[in-house]
C-alpha positions as CSV (number, residue, x, y, z in Angstrom):
1,M,144.5,168.6,141.3
2,S,146.9,168.4,138.2
3,E,147.3,165.5,136.4
4,N,150.8,164.9,137.1
5,T,150.4,164.8,141.0
6,P,150.4,161.3,142.7
7,G,146.6,161.8,143.7
8,G,145.7,162.8,140.3
9,T,147.5,160.1,138.2
10,A,146.1,157.4,140.8
11,A,142.6,158.7,140.5
12,A,142.9,158.8,136.6
13,G,144.2,155.5,136.3
14,A,141.5,153.9,138.6
15,A,139.1,155.7,136.2
16,D,140.8,154.0,133.2
17,A,141.2,150.7,134.6
18,A,137.3,150.6,135.4
19,L,136.6,151.0,132.0
20,P,135.8,147.8,129.9
21,P,138.7,146.8,128.0
22,T,137.3,148.1,124.3
23,N,136.6,151.5,126.0
24,R,140.1,151.8,127.7
25,D,142.3,154.7,126.4
26,V,145.9,155.4,127.2
27,S,146.2,156.3,130.9
28,P,147.5,159.7,131.7
29,G,150.5,158.2,133.4
30,T,151.6,156.7,130.0
31,R,150.7,160.0,128.1
32,S,153.1,161.8,130.3
33,R,156.0,159.2,129.6
34,G,155.3,159.2,126.1
35,A,156.0,163.1,126.0
36,G,159.6,162.6,126.8
37,T,159.9,159.4,125.0
38,P,159.3,159.5,121.0
39,G,157.2,156.5,119.9
40,A,156.0,155.6,123.7
41,G,152.7,157.2,123.3
42,S,152.1,155.5,119.8
43,S,153.5,152.1,121.0
44,S,150.7,152.1,123.9
45,A,148.1,153.3,121.5
46,D,148.9,150.3,119.1
47,K,148.7,148.0,122.0
48,D,145.1,149.4,122.8
49,G,144.2,149.1,119.3
50,K,145.2,145.5,118.9
51,K,143.1,144.9,122.2
52,K,140.1,146.5,120.8
53,G,140.5,144.4,117.8
54,L,141.1,141.2,119.6
55,S,138.0,142.2,121.5
56,L,135.5,142.9,118.4
57,S,136.9,139.8,116.5
58,G,136.2,137.6,119.6
59,G,132.6,139.0,120.1
60,V,132.1,138.4,116.2
61,T,133.5,135.1,116.8
62,R,131.4,134.0,119.6
63,N,128.0,135.2,117.9
64,L,129.0,133.4,114.7
65,G,129.5,130.3,116.5
66,L,126.2,130.6,118.2
67,V,124.4,131.3,114.6
68,V,125.9,128.2,113.5
69,A,125.0,126.1,116.4
70,L,121.5,127.3,116.1
71,V,121.4,126.8,112.2
72,L,122.9,123.2,112.8
73,L,120.1,122.5,115.3
74,C,117.2,123.2,113.0
75,V,119.0,121.1,110.4
76,V,118.9,118.2,112.8
77,G,115.1,119.3,113.7
78,F,114.1,119.2,110.1
79,I,116.1,115.8,109.3
80,T,114.5,114.0,112.5
81,A,111.2,115.7,112.7
82,G,110.6,117.0,108.9
83,E,107.9,119.3,108.1
84,R,106.7,119.1,111.5
85,F,109.5,121.1,112.9
86,L,109.3,123.8,110.3
87,N,105.8,124.1,110.6
88,T,104.6,128.0,111.5
89,G,102.9,126.8,114.5
90,N,106.2,124.9,115.8
91,V,108.3,127.9,115.2
92,T,105.8,130.1,116.9
93,T,106.0,127.7,119.9
94,I,109.8,127.7,120.0
95,L,109.7,131.4,120.3
96,A,106.6,131.7,122.6
97,S,108.4,129.1,125.0
98,A,111.8,131.1,124.7
99,A,110.1,134.3,125.4
100,T,109.7,133.9,129.3
101,I,112.9,132.1,129.9
102,G,114.3,134.9,127.7
103,I,113.0,137.9,129.6
104,I,114.7,136.4,132.9
105,S,117.9,135.7,130.9
106,I,118.2,139.5,130.2
107,G,118.0,140.3,133.9
108,M,120.3,137.7,134.7
109,T,122.7,138.8,132.1
110,F,123.1,142.3,133.8
111,V,123.8,140.4,137.2
112,I,126.5,138.0,136.0
113,T,128.1,141.0,133.8
114,G,128.6,142.9,137.3
115,G,129.7,139.9,138.7
116,G,126.9,138.3,140.8
117,I,124.6,135.6,140.5
118,D,121.0,135.4,140.9
119,L,119.3,131.9,142.0
120,S,116.1,133.4,143.0
121,V,114.6,134.7,139.6
122,G,112.4,131.3,138.9
123,S,111.1,131.5,142.6
124,V,110.4,135.3,142.3
125,M,108.4,134.8,139.1
126,G,106.6,132.0,140.6
127,L,105.7,134.4,143.5
128,A,104.8,137.0,141.0
129,T,102.3,135.0,139.2
130,V,100.7,133.9,142.4
131,W,100.3,137.5,143.6
132,A,99.1,138.9,140.6
133,S,96.6,136.2,140.4
134,T,95.1,136.6,143.9
135,L,91.4,137.2,144.1
136,A,92.0,140.4,145.8
137,T,94.3,141.4,142.6
138,Q,92.0,140.2,140.4
139,S,88.9,142.0,141.8
140,M,90.9,145.2,141.9
141,A,91.9,144.8,138.2
142,A,88.1,143.9,137.3
143,D,86.8,147.3,139.0
144,T,89.8,149.3,137.6
145,H,91.9,148.0,134.8
146,W,93.9,144.9,133.9
147,V,97.1,147.0,134.3
148,V,96.7,146.4,138.0
149,I,97.9,142.7,137.1
150,V,100.9,143.6,135.4
151,F,101.6,146.3,137.8
152,T,101.7,144.0,140.7
153,A,103.6,141.1,138.9
154,M,106.3,143.6,138.0
155,A,106.0,145.3,141.6
156,V,106.7,142.0,143.2
157,G,109.4,140.7,141.2
158,A,111.3,144.6,141.7
159,A,110.6,144.4,145.4
160,A,112.1,140.7,145.8
161,G,115.0,142.0,143.7
162,L,115.5,145.0,145.8
163,V,115.7,142.8,149.0
164,N,118.3,140.7,147.5
165,G,120.4,143.8,146.4
166,V,120.3,145.6,149.8
167,I,121.1,142.4,151.4
168,I,124.0,141.6,149.3
169,A,125.5,145.3,148.7
170,Y,124.8,146.7,152.1
171,G,124.6,143.5,154.2
172,R,127.7,142.1,152.5
173,V,126.3,138.5,152.2
174,V,127.5,136.9,149.0
175,S,125.2,136.7,146.2
176,F,125.0,132.8,145.9
177,I,123.7,132.5,149.8
178,A,121.5,135.5,149.6
179,T,119.6,134.7,146.5
180,L,119.5,130.9,147.6
181,A,117.5,132.2,150.5
182,M,115.3,134.4,148.3
183,L,114.8,131.0,146.1
184,I,113.4,129.4,149.2
185,G,111.5,132.0,150.9
186,A,109.9,133.4,147.8
187,R,108.5,129.7,146.9
188,G,107.4,129.3,150.4
189,L,105.7,132.6,150.4
190,A,103.8,131.9,147.1
191,E,102.8,128.5,148.6
192,I,101.2,130.3,151.7
193,L,99.6,133.0,149.3
194,S,98.1,130.3,147.1
195,N,97.4,127.6,149.7
196,R,99.5,125.4,147.4
197,Q,96.4,125.6,144.9
198,T,96.5,126.9,141.3
199,Q,94.9,130.4,140.6
200,L,93.0,130.8,137.3
201,V,93.3,134.1,135.7
202,S,89.5,135.1,135.0
203,N,90.3,138.7,133.7
204,Q,89.4,138.3,130.3
205,P,90.5,141.8,128.7
206,F,94.1,141.0,130.1
207,L,94.0,137.4,128.5
208,D,92.4,138.9,125.1
209,T,95.7,141.5,125.5
210,F,98.4,139.3,126.1
211,R,97.4,136.3,124.2
212,A,96.9,138.4,121.1
213,D,99.1,137.9,117.8
214,I,100.7,140.8,116.3
215,L,101.8,140.3,112.5
216,G,101.7,136.5,113.1
217,L,103.5,136.6,116.4
218,P,102.4,136.1,120.1
219,M,102.5,139.6,122.1
220,I,104.7,137.6,124.5
221,V,107.4,137.2,121.6
222,W,107.2,141.1,121.3
223,M,107.6,141.4,124.6
224,F,110.8,139.8,124.8
225,L,112.0,141.5,121.7
226,V,111.3,144.9,123.5
227,V,113.0,143.7,126.6
228,A,116.1,142.6,124.5
229,I,116.4,145.8,122.6
230,A,116.0,147.8,125.9
231,G,118.5,145.6,127.8
232,W,120.9,145.6,124.8
233,F,120.7,149.3,124.5
234,L,121.1,149.7,128.5
235,L,124.2,147.6,128.4
236,N,125.8,149.1,125.5
237,R,124.9,152.5,125.1
238,T,124.4,154.0,128.6
239,T,126.7,155.0,131.6
240,F,124.8,152.3,133.4
241,G,125.8,149.7,131.1
242,R,129.7,151.0,131.2
243,R,129.5,150.8,134.9
244,T,128.2,147.2,135.3
245,I,131.0,146.2,133.1
246,A,133.5,148.2,135.5
247,V,131.7,146.8,138.6
248,G,132.2,143.2,137.1
249,G,135.5,143.5,135.8
250,N,137.4,145.2,138.8
251,P,135.0,146.4,141.7
252,E,138.0,147.9,143.8
253,A,139.1,150.2,140.7
254,A,135.3,151.0,139.9
255,R,135.1,152.3,143.4
256,L,138.3,154.4,143.2
257,A,137.0,155.8,139.7
258,G,133.9,157.2,141.8
259,I,131.4,154.4,140.9
260,K,129.3,153.7,144.0
261,V,129.4,150.1,143.5
262,K,127.3,149.0,146.4
263,R,124.1,150.9,145.1
264,H,124.9,149.9,141.4
265,M,124.9,146.2,142.6
266,M,121.5,147.0,144.4
267,Y,120.2,148.3,141.4
268,L,121.4,145.1,139.3
269,F,119.3,143.0,141.3
270,T,116.6,145.1,141.3
271,L,116.7,144.9,137.6
272,A,116.6,141.0,137.6
273,G,113.9,140.9,140.0
274,L,111.7,143.4,137.3
275,A,112.7,141.1,134.5
276,A,111.4,138.1,136.6
277,G,108.1,140.1,137.2
278,I,107.8,141.0,133.5
279,A,108.3,137.3,132.5
280,A,105.6,136.6,135.2
281,V,103.1,138.4,133.1
282,T,103.9,136.2,129.9
283,M,103.6,133.0,132.2
284,L,100.0,134.1,133.4
285,A,99.2,134.9,129.6
286,R,100.5,131.4,128.4
287,T,99.2,129.3,131.3
288,R,96.0,131.6,132.4
289,S,97.1,130.7,136.2
290,G,99.4,131.6,138.7
291,S,101.3,128.7,140.7
292,S,103.8,128.3,143.1
293,T,105.4,125.6,140.9
294,N,105.9,128.4,138.2
295,G,109.6,129.1,137.3
296,T,110.9,125.8,138.9
297,L,114.5,125.9,137.9
298,Y,114.0,128.8,135.5
299,E,117.2,130.3,137.2
300,L,119.4,127.2,136.2
301,D,118.1,127.7,132.3
302,A,118.7,131.6,132.5
303,I,122.4,131.2,133.6
304,A,122.8,128.3,131.2
305,A,121.5,130.4,128.4
306,V,123.8,133.5,129.6
307,V,127.1,131.6,129.9
308,V,126.3,130.0,126.3
309,G,125.8,133.0,124.9
310,G,129.0,134.5,126.0
311,T,128.7,136.6,129.0
312,L,131.6,135.7,131.4
313,L,130.6,133.8,134.7
314,I,133.5,135.9,136.7
315,G,132.1,139.4,135.3
316,G,133.3,142.0,133.5
317,R,131.9,141.1,130.1
318,G,128.3,140.8,128.9
319,T,126.3,140.2,125.6
320,I,122.6,140.6,125.3
321,L,122.7,139.5,121.6
322,G,124.5,136.5,122.7
323,T,121.9,135.7,125.4
324,V,119.2,135.9,123.2
325,F,121.1,133.4,120.7
326,G,121.4,131.2,123.9
327,V,118.0,131.0,124.8
328,L,116.8,130.3,121.2
329,I,119.4,127.5,121.2
330,F,118.2,125.9,124.3
331,A,114.4,126.3,123.3
332,T,115.0,124.8,119.8
333,L,116.8,122.2,121.6
334,T,113.9,121.3,123.8
335,N,111.5,121.3,120.8
336,V,113.6,119.0,118.9
337,F,113.8,116.5,121.8
338,I,109.8,116.7,122.0
339,L,109.3,116.4,118.7
340,N,111.3,113.1,118.7
341,N,109.9,112.0,121.7
342,L,113.1,111.9,123.8
343,S,113.1,111.8,127.6
344,I,113.5,114.7,129.7
345,S,116.5,113.1,131.2
346,A,118.4,113.2,127.8
347,Q,117.2,117.0,127.7
348,S,119.0,117.5,130.9
349,I,122.3,115.7,130.1
350,T,122.6,117.4,126.7
351,K,122.0,120.8,128.2
352,G,124.5,120.0,131.1
353,V,127.2,119.1,128.3
354,I,126.5,122.2,126.4
355,L,127.0,124.3,129.4
356,V,130.4,122.7,130.5
357,L,131.6,123.1,126.8
358,A,130.6,126.8,127.1
359,V,132.6,127.4,130.3
360,L,135.7,125.5,128.9
361,L,135.5,127.5,126.0
362,Q,135.2,130.8,127.9
363,Q,138.4,129.6,129.8
364,R,140.4,129.1,126.9
365,F,139.4,132.3,125.3
366,A,140.3,134.0,128.6
367,A,143.7,132.2,128.9
368,R,144.3,133.3,125.1
369,G,143.3,137.0,125.6
370,R,145.8,136.9,128.9
371,S,148.7,135.5,126.8
372,S,148.0,138.1,123.9
């Protein structure tokens, strides 16, 4: 079909609209009009150039703001806790505590960027720790290899995410409701499997591997780094990432552009579940135990880190780097509160205030983008 036919123009325009703002080019219809009107094409290109500039400068500004916030928190920590805060062991503790929630947050970034929400990741992680630490799983690992424990945790997480994705994409259930049901169901299944008891991990090779230090940092911190790099590459340098942004920005335009929206949403929730399974491995390494209480409220911490990092709650824009900074900010904040013997209630209030401020800033930036 030629570009100038109605159907061709509509399809091309839909494909253009489905791309993220920074990747849009002048639409075919605009180019055709520009051919007959001198300067029209260049005018559209100028507008697109301005949009790209605004998007890039906005991203730099957001990341710079996160860096400044993290530095200020470190200054407060040093002033209030002194050398205890800058101690190498304390810094390692902050990074280790950030690793588990950070891995979950990377998966959550994809879901929220795609226009969804996943309230079940904490419970799914708890279920994965229980299933991977059952007597049957550990016996199989003892007979073969500790990889069985890792595979079990990842498989349980991915399976739960797949169930979420199928219900949401093909059952047409709102993601909030579907994942809320999974939150309850996964926690209940974990309680049944563990008989509401803590299961200890006895596989020493597994513990030796994932509790080891590499270049002075715990293995679980390196796992977080690898997952973050992989997530950044997937979101920013692959077709999958571009489709995620397109689906989150305008699902109908993405569908008209040829993107299989339902299947893609299923993939996103499976990815979030897989991230929860990987996080379960780090939790098993840190605590040496599987419990149905593992991961309680982790979904809220992940959402907070993602939103503070700059990912839009309404979808269409996501940033892995921002999520990493968001996780580090909350981990550092928690550490400062602990060192100063402040209550958990005060921590919760502070996190809530930060989250509200982040959403208000998002709305302000969105309004400024529409006006420009």
